[in-house]
Residue, then its C-alpha position, 0 to 999 in steps of 0.5 A: m519472496n513475500i506475497g501480500v494479499a489484502y485480506d477480509g475473512g478469507q477473501i481478497a478485500k474489495n478496496l485496498g484503502e479500507c483494508r486493515s489486515f493482510l495475508i502474508v505468504s512467504a515463498e521460494g520459487q513456486t513453493p509457499t513456505g509460510k503464511r501469517l496474518a498481519s494487521v495495519e496499525g492505524t487508518s492512514t495510507t502511510d500506515l499501510l505503506k509502513l506495513a508493506s515495507l516492514e513485512k518486506v512485501d514484494v507482491l501485493i494482490c488486491g481489489a480496487l486501489g487508488l492512483a496515489m496508493r498505486n504510485a506509492l507502492e510502486m515507488i517502494g518496489v512492490l509489484l501490484v496485482p490489482g482487480c482481483e477477487g475471490s479466495a486470498e489463498e487461491a490468488v496466491a496459488k495462481f500467482l505462484v504458477g504464473e496464472k494471469q488474474g485481476d485487472p491492472t487498469l482498475l483504479e479508483i480515481g478520487r482524492e485519497e485523504d491522509p491526515d499525515d500528509p500536510m501538503a496533500c501530495m500523498h507522499d510523492c515528494a517529487k511534487c514538493a519539498g517533502c513533508g519533513p522540511i515543511e513540518i520543521l519550518r512550521q515549528i520555527p517561530q515567525v520572524q519579526e520584520e524590522n521597521 
């Protein structure tokens, strides 16, 4: 299992959307087997989701997060432990022994901007035809109407 923690100088980052580095702890059962820091390449929501996917994060411990980010992480199968604060390593230790922490109702409600999301659907493609088809259609020259 890989546990990710939104990381800011040894502490849990206050806001997941603004976090650019993560502590990744590998564990087998209740025993940690390794840890490393991973950086988010880029500044968009999709960059953070890409990191979670590439690092095979099973659990993400964080502070505040937006509704769209929560939905996207849950859609890729990440168990969220939001509303946490304090030491990143202590939070992982608490999780491993099953100690309850955080506040699952803590969400920042508001529009999360993502320049890579042309349909403003925050990559919930159940709301639209998907970003890929829209971009392809935009690249096709306009059809001229016959008179």
